[in-house]
Each structure stands twice: as C-alpha cells, then as structure tokens.
N, C-alpha and C positions, 0 to 999 in steps of 0.2 A: 503493500500499500504506500501511495507517494506521501509525502509530507503534507501537502494541501489536503489530500483526503482525510490523513490523520487528524487536522486541525478541525476541518469541518465535521468529523464524527464525533470528536470530543465535545464540541459546541452544541451539536443536535443532542448527544447524550445527556448533558448538563441541562439543557432546557426541558428535556422530558422529566428529569429528576427534580427539577425546580417546581413543574406544573404538579407532579405527585406530592410534593411536600407542602405545597401550598394549600394544596385540598386536604390533605391529611391532617395539617398542623394549623389550620385557620383559627381554631379555638385558643391556640397557644400564642397567637399574636407571631406569626411567621415573618420574619424579617430578612429573608434571603439565604442563599447557601453558597460556600465556597469549595470546589472540588479541586484537589490536588492529586495529580497522578504520580506515583513514585514507583521505582523498580519493584519494590516490597510490597506494595498494596496501594490504595486509594485512602486519602485524609478527606474526609467530609464534614465541613464545620457548618453546624445549623445555627442561625441566629433567630432568637424569640425573645418575646416579652416575658414570657412564663416558662423557663427552663424545666421546671419541675413537670409541667405537662408534656413536654417532649420526652422527658425520660420515663414518665409513667410509673405506676406503682411497682416496686422492685425491679425497675428497670424493663419491664414488659413492651412498652410502646417503642423505645430506643433499639431494643433487641429486635422487635417485627419490622422497624425500618431497615435495620441492617440486612436482615434476611431478604427483604423484598428488593434492595438495591443490588444484591448479589444474583438473586434468582430471575427477577424480571429485567432487570436492566443490564445485566452481564457486567457490574463492577466487581473487578477482583479484590478480594480481602478488604471490604469497606470498614474503615476505622471511624466511627461517627461520633463526634464531639458536639456539645451544645455551649453556646456562647449567649450571655444576656445581652440585651440592647439596652445601653445606658440612656441614650436620649432618643425616645420614639420619634420625636418630631423630625429628626434628622434622617430617618430610615424611609425611603419612598415606598417600600411594600406595606409598611405600616399606615402610613398616610393614605395611600390609595385605597386600602382596605376600610379606613374610618370613613373615607369619603363616599365609597360604595355604600357602606353600611347606612350613613345618613341619609342618602337618596333613598334607599329602600324603606327607610321610615317615613319618607314624605316630605323631607327637607328640600327646599328648592336648590337646584344645582349651583346657581350663583351664589347664593348664601353660603352654603358650604364650601365653594372653591375658594371665595375671598376669606373666609375663617380659615382654612387650611394654609393659605399663602401668609396670613398674619402670624400663625403659629409657627410655622416653619422658619420665616425671616428672623421672628424674635429669638428663636433658638440658636441663631448664629449662622445660619446659611448664608452664602455668597450670592445665590441665586436659585429661583424655583420656577418650575414651568408646569402647568397643570391642564391636562387634556380631557375633556368629558365628552364622550361621543354617544349617540343614539338619538332617539326622537324625543328631543328636549322640550321644544315648545310647538311642534306641529306634526303632521303625518309623516313627514319626509325626515330621514336620519340626517344629521349634520354634526360636525365637531368645534366646539367652542374652546379657546385657550385662554389660560389667565396666567401671567407671568410677573415676577418682580426680581430686580436684580440682575446678574450677570449670568448668562446661560450659554456655553459655548456649544456650537452647532456641529463643528466637525474639527479634526486636527488631533493632535497629541492630548490637549486638554480635554476633549470630549471622551477620548478612548480611555484614558488613564484615571479621571477623577470624577466624571459624570456618573452619579447613581441614577438608575431607573428603575421603577416598581410598576406593576399593572394590577388591576384588580376588574372584575366582571360581575355583573348582578342581572337577573332576569326578572323583568317587571310584566306587567299587563300589556304595555306597549311595546316590549320587544327587550333585546340585550341592551344594556349600557355598559360602555367600557371607560375606565378611568386608568390614564398614565400619568405619573408624577415623575419629574425629573428634578434632582436637587444638587447643587453645587456646593460641596461641604466646606466648612470654615478653614479646614487645613489645606484646600486646594489653593495652588498660586493662581495669581492674577498675571495677565499678560504683561502690564506695566511693570510689575515687579521682577518679571524676568527681564525685562529691558534694562531695568535699574542694575541688576546685578551684572549683566553685561558690560554696562558702562563702568561700573566699579572695576572690573577686571580690566577693562582696557585701560583705565585712568591709571591702576597700579602698575600695568606692564610698561606703560608709556614712562611713569616717573622712575622706574627701575633702569629702563634703557637710558633715560638721560642722565641719570647719576652715574652709570657706567662711562658715559662720553665724558663728563666733567672730570671723573677721576683720571681717565686716560689722559685728558689735555693737561692737568696739573702735573702728572707724572712726566709728561713730555717737556713742560717749562722746566721742572726741577733738573732734568737731565742736562738740557741746555745751559742751564745756571752753573751746573757742576763743571762743564766743559769750559 
C-alpha cells in the first residue's frame, strides 16, 4: 500500500471511530479523540466531560470500547485512556452538542448561536465560527454562519491549530447540522509570527554589524603597530 493510501485509510478509520464514540459517549460529554498508531499498538485518548461514565462500573464501558475498536474497526492492540475536558467552552464537540440540544428543546437557533459565541470568546478563544444548517426559517434548507474574532480558513494555522466539532439532530422539519470551529487561546497569530521573524532578522543583522566593527578595529590596530 502506498503512503498516500495509508494516510487516507488512517483518516477514514479515525472518522469512523470518532462517529462511533460520539454516539456511544454522548451522555458522557464526548469531546473528541486522538488516535496514535505505534509499532506496538494503538494509543486512543478519549476526551470527555465526565470520565467516570466513559470508564463505567468496574471498567466495563472502556473495556467494551476496546473490544469494539479491535473487532469492528480492526485497530491492533488498542490502549484506551480517558482525559477530562478542563474548559468545555473551548471544546468544539461539546459546544456543538450543547447548541444542538438547545435547538432540540425549542430555543431559537440565532439566540443559541450568539449565546455560544459569547461563552466561547469569554473563555479566551481567539476566534470562533458557528454554522447551523437545516430548515431554519422556511421550507428550504440553508446555512447560517456566526463568527467572532480570527478564524484561519486555510494554510498551516488552519491545519495545526483550528479545532472543529460537529453535531446533528433530527426534528420534525428534518435534520439540523451544527459545526463549531474554535481557534484556541494558545494558537499563534500571523502578526506574532511576523514579529518573531523581524526580531530574528534584527538580531542577525546586529551580530553581523558587530563582527564588521571588530574586524575594522583589529585592522586599524595592526596598521598602528606597523
């Protein structure tokens, strides 16, 4: 199998595992999963608001998850661990699920979207974008976007630092989809990177000038001695 096919296969498998865990652990406040493939096995880290519900009584739930990952998804020697979400407002999975729950209870989608924007930005996020799709105000489905702060759309910033979470609900009018993108507080800004480059350039220029001065002084000294 080629390298490209291996990468595609790993991403496909991760998406399937994520979908399974999202449905399995929705009552535990599922907040995403990290899968790292190693030569001796696979390390699976599940993020949740309630780690105890992921583990289950006497570890039954987490054991069932490990067996399912091995038998259904073909993951070799899965080592499942649980990590608690410290700030739920900065987790896109949790916020997407909360928005979906609020819409299911009858709250207006615009009201809950602005509520989520405020909560996420108050938690320290550098940017947030919320997309709500479905038959929002008419018989025709459409998508509304709500954003605040800085959200990179492409490039290294979007690939490395942007966090994305999705949720969906089924109502009488049809399926509603919610997508939340969060640019976390520890992610760098483009202007900060430019400042770092300017500092490095200034330091290198200063060092180079210092060497020239020293060489000049040395040459003057040699001429004087002659």
